[in-house]
C-alpha positions in Angstrom: -133.4 29.0 -120.6 -130.1 29.8 -122.3 -129.9 26.4 -123.9 -133.4 27.0 -125.5 -132.2 30.3 -127.0 -129.1 28.7 -128.3 -131.2 26.0 -130.0 -133.5 28.5 -131.5 -130.5 30.6 -132.6 -129.0 27.7 -134.3 -132.4 26.7 -135.9 -132.8 30.2 -137.3 -129.2 30.5 -138.6 -129.6 27.2 -140.5 -133.0 28.2 -141.9 -131.8 31.6 -143.1 -128.6 30.0 -144.6 -131.0 27.7 -146.7 -133.4 30.5 -147.7 -130.9 33.4 -148.2 -127.7 32.0 -149.6 -125.9 35.4 -150.1 -124.1 35.2 -146.9 -122.3 37.9 -144.9 -120.1 35.4 -143.0 -117.2 33.3 -144.5 -118.3 29.8 -145.4 -115.0 28.4 -144.1 -114.4 30.3 -140.8 -117.8 32.2 -140.3 -115.9 35.6 -140.0 -118.1 38.5 -141.0 -117.7 39.7 -144.6 -117.9 43.4 -145.3 -120.0 42.7 -148.3 -121.3 39.3 -149.9 -119.1 37.7 -152.6 -119.8 34.9 -155.0 -117.5 32.2 -153.3 -118.5 33.4 -149.8 -115.0 33.4 -148.6 -113.0 35.9 -146.5 -109.6 37.3 -147.7 -107.8 35.4 -144.8 -109.4 32.1 -145.8 -108.7 32.6 -149.5 -105.0 33.2 -148.8 -104.8 30.1 -146.8 -107.0 27.6 -148.8 -105.1 24.6 -150.2 -105.7 25.3 -153.9 -104.2 22.8 -156.3 -101.2 24.6 -157.8 -99.3 23.7 -160.9 -98.1 20.3 -159.8 -100.8 17.8 -160.3 -101.5 14.5 -162.1 -102.4 15.3 -165.7 -105.0 12.4 -165.8 -106.8 12.6 -162.4 -105.8 16.0 -161.2 -104.3 14.7 -157.9 -102.3 17.4 -156.5 -98.6 16.7 -155.8 -97.3 18.2 -152.5 -93.8 19.8 -152.7 -91.4 17.9 -150.5 -92.0 18.8 -146.9 -95.0 21.0 -147.7 -98.2 20.7 -145.9 -100.4 21.8 -148.8 -100.0 22.7 -152.5 -98.9 26.1 -153.7 -101.7 28.5 -153.8 -102.0 31.1 -156.6 -103.5 34.2 -155.0 -102.7 37.7 -156.4 -104.5 40.8 -155.3 -107.1 38.9 -153.7 -107.9 36.9 -156.7 -107.3 33.1 -157.1 -105.3 32.3 -160.2 -105.6 28.7 -161.7 -102.9 27.6 -164.0 -103.9 25.8 -167.2 -103.0 22.2 -167.8 -99.3 21.4 -168.4 -98.1 21.2 -171.8 -96.9 18.1 -173.7 -93.3 18.3 -172.6 -94.5 17.9 -168.9 -96.7 14.9 -169.6 -93.8 12.4 -169.7 -93.5 12.7 -165.8 -96.7 14.3 -164.9 -98.8 11.3 -163.6 -99.5 10.0 -160.2 -98.8 6.5 -159.0 -102.3 5.2 -159.7 -102.6 6.7 -163.2 -99.1 5.3 -164.1 -100.1 1.8 -163.2 -103.8 1.6 -163.7 -106.3 2.0 -166.7 -108.3 5.1 -166.4 -111.5 5.3 -168.3 -111.9 9.1 -168.0 -110.1 11.5 -170.2 -109.0 14.0 -167.5 -110.2 15.2 -164.1 -109.3 18.7 -162.5 -109.9 19.7 -158.9 -110.1 23.1 -157.0 -108.5 22.0 -153.7 -106.4 19.4 -151.9 -108.8 17.4 -149.6 -107.6 18.9 -146.3 -108.2 21.7 -144.0 -111.2 24.0 -144.5 -112.4 22.5 -147.8 -112.4 19.0 -146.3 -114.5 20.3 -143.4 -116.9 22.2 -145.7 -117.5 19.1 -147.9 -118.1 17.1 -145.0 -120.8 19.5 -143.9 -122.2 19.6 -147.3 -122.3 15.8 -147.6 -123.3 14.8 -144.1 -124.4 17.8 -142.2 -127.3 19.0 -144.5 -125.3 22.1 -145.3 -126.9 22.4 -148.6 -126.3 26.2 -148.7 -122.6 25.6 -149.2 -123.3 24.1 -152.8 -123.5 27.4 -154.7 -120.4 28.8 -153.3 -118.3 25.6 -153.9 -119.8 25.5 -157.3 -118.5 29.0 -158.0 -115.0 27.7 -157.3 -115.7 24.8 -159.7 -116.8 27.4 -162.4 -113.7 29.3 -162.0 -111.6 26.3 -162.5 -113.5 25.3 -165.6 -113.1 28.7 -167.1 -109.5 28.8 -166.4 -108.9 25.9 -168.9 -112.2 25.3 -170.6 -113.0 22.1 -172.5 -115.9 21.6 -175.0 -118.6 19.5 -173.5 -122.2 18.7 -174.5 -123.7 18.1 -171.3 -123.1 17.9 -167.4 -123.9 14.9 -165.2 -123.4 14.4 -161.5 -122.0 11.1 -159.9 -125.5 9.6 -158.7 -126.4 8.1 -155.3 -128.3 4.9 -155.1 -132.1 5.4 -154.3 -131.6 3.8 -150.9 -128.8 6.3 -149.9 -130.6 9.2 -151.3 -133.7 8.3 -149.3 -131.5 8.3 -146.1 -129.6 11.4 -146.8 -132.4 13.3 -148.6 -130.2 14.8 -151.3 -127.2 14.2 -153.5 -124.4 16.8 -152.9 -122.9 16.2 -156.3 -126.4 17.0 -157.9 -126.5 20.3 -156.0 -123.0 21.3 -157.3 -123.7 20.1 -160.8 -127.1 22.0 -161.2 -125.5 25.2 -159.9 -122.4 24.9 -162.0 -124.3 24.1 -165.4 -126.5 27.1 -164.6 -123.5 29.4 -164.2 -121.8 28.1 -167.4 -124.9 27.8 -169.5 -124.3 24.0 -169.9 -127.1 21.5 -170.3 -127.5 19.4 -167.1 -128.9 15.9 -167.7 -129.4 14.3 -164.2 -131.4 11.4 -165.8 -128.6 10.5 -167.9 -126.7 8.5 -165.2 -128.0 6.4 -162.4 -126.7 4.1 -159.7 -128.5 0.8 -159.9 -126.6 -1.0 -157.1 -126.3 0.2 -153.5 -122.6 -0.4 -153.0 -120.5 -0.8 -149.7 -119.1 2.5 -148.5 -115.8 3.1 -150.1 -113.9 4.7 -147.2 -112.2 1.7 -145.7 -111.6 -0.1 -149.0 -108.3 -0.5 -151.0 -108.2 0.6 -154.6 -108.7 -2.9 -155.9 -111.6 -3.5 -153.6 -113.0 0.0 -154.6 -113.0 -1.1 -158.1 -114.6 -4.4 -157.6 -117.2 -2.8 -155.3 -118.2 -0.4 -158.0 -118.1 -2.7 -161.1 -121.4 -2.6 -162.9 -123.0 -0.3 -160.3 -123.9 2.4 -162.8 -126.2 2.9 -165.6 -126.3 5.5 -168.5 -129.1 6.6 -170.8 -127.8 6.0 -174.4 -130.1 8.4 -175.8 -128.6 11.2 -173.7 -124.8 10.6 -173.9 -124.5 8.8 -177.3 -121.8 10.8 -179.3 -121.6 13.3 -176.6 -118.6 14.9 -174.5 -119.7 14.7 -170.9 -118.5 16.5 -167.8 -119.0 14.6 -164.6 -119.2 16.6 -161.3 -118.6 15.1 -157.9 -117.3 16.4 -154.5 -114.2 14.5 -153.9 -111.7 12.3 -155.9 -110.0 9.9 -153.6 -108.5 7.1 -155.7 -110.5 8.0 -158.8 -112.2 4.5 -158.8 -115.7 6.0 -158.7 -115.0 8.5 -161.6 -113.3 5.7 -163.6 -116.3 3.4 -163.4 -118.7 6.3 -164.2 -116.7 7.2 -167.3 -116.6 3.5 -168.4 -120.3 3.3 -168.0 -120.8 6.6 -170.1 -118.5 5.4 -172.8 -120.1 2.0 -173.1 -123.4 3.9 -173.7 -121.5 5.8 -176.5 -120.1 8.9 -174.9 -117.0 10.2 -176.9 -115.1 11.9 -174.1 -115.7 12.0 -170.3 -114.2 14.7 -168.2 -114.4 15.2 -164.5 -114.6 18.2 -162.2 -114.4 17.9 -158.3 -114.2 20.3 -155.4 -111.3 18.5 -153.9 -108.8 15.8 -154.5 -106.8 13.7 -152.1 -103.1 14.8 -152.5 -100.3 12.4 -153.4 -97.1 13.1 -151.3 
């Protein structure tokens, strides 16, 4: 009987999370919140989250971990997360990760909120594979804060698309959920039809950077009428090597986009 009750409890918790996203529990640790907040995060988790600090690649946003550190330096003061703006020109001479120093990147710049580890990694996994779509508005709130900390002029927002076969299997595109909420918060135009994935590529997880690039080559298509002459902001959940973001940017620029910027929830750190 207890198993039936537990199953029903989990069912109703999942249902309410979808229908009523203003949560009274932390999205990362599930601790009770005294009152709901826009990022759905308790003070303890806020202080411990691996925010990208002031040491990150100026091209792809990959966080650099200080020597011996397990996570980037957080910037939390009086309960508020402080994001530093991009480094100035004097820092650009040595401010690039190993990939960006040796590979052509077609995007102009990418920024990310978190290093891809710990609680954010688990949350993104739940959003991506666990049908935890209720997480998207809270993670988008973190994205909007990062964007507003160092805003760039863009004409429209797009999401990294899924191929129709993968969309059919998963039932949703987590990047679309993030982009949709972010654009509404920032009053930016969202054009989901501007970018599509025309080829169902192999999963990137086990591939090298070179194989990732070859796997994605020519896999996307952009609508010239939507992007020609525009500055485009591309939203995704995670940047690993940057191969996907670079191929998307190349596709958009071939269709006439002037600038392509990226914003992701997390980014795999370079040690």
